[in-house]
N, C-alpha and C positions, 0 to 999 in steps of 0.2 A: 276793662277786665284783664286779669292776667291769664296766662296759658292754662293753668289748672281750672280756673273758673269757666273759661270758654269750653274746655273739653267736658267738664261736668254738666254744663248747660246742654251740650249736644247729647250726652248720655241720657239726661232727664227728658229731653224732647223725644228721643227715640223710645224710651221706656213708656212715656205717656201715650205716644202714638200706637205702639204695639198693643197696649192694653185697651185702648179705645177704638182702634180701627183695624188692628192686625197687621199693619205695615209700619215701616220705619223710614226715616229720611236719610240718616247718615250711615247706617249699617253697623251700629255699635251693639246691637242686641242679638245674642245667641242663646240657645237653650239646649239642654241635654235631654235626649229622649232615652229614658231608662230602658224601655222595652226594646228599642232598636240598638241601644248602646252606641249612639251617634250624636254628634254635635250638629245642630242645625241653626241657620240664620233665619230670623223672621224676615218675610219679604221686604225688599228694599225699593224705595221710590227711585227709579233710575233717572228721572228727570232732574234730580238735584245735581247741579253742575259741580265739576271738580273745583272750580273757583270758590263756590260756597263751602264745599267740603274743606278746602284748604283754610279758609277764614275761620272755620269752626274746629280746626285741628283734628279732622278725621281723615281717613284714607281715601285716595281717589277711587272712583268706581271700578276701574280696571283691576286695581290691586285687590279690592274686595271680591270681585267676581272670580279672580284667580284663586284666592283663599277658599272660596266656596266650592269651586271645582275640585280643588285638592281634597277638601274635607269630604266631598262626595265620592272620592276615589276615582275621579275622572282625569287625573293628571297625565 
């Protein structure tokens, strides 16, 4: 698979997981809460290793957690 196909597969896996279980594996799914006027990430499975994330062309967990912290205004 090429880079775009791998990333698309990661996005689709996360989308499926969010809609079926409420959690995601790679941290690709965010949603806008219109009432709170904020961007939120669906919960992320933190057991997914950074090596697996790298193979699937997604960000390392530490980078995701930093983005989430900034989005929550906790920087």
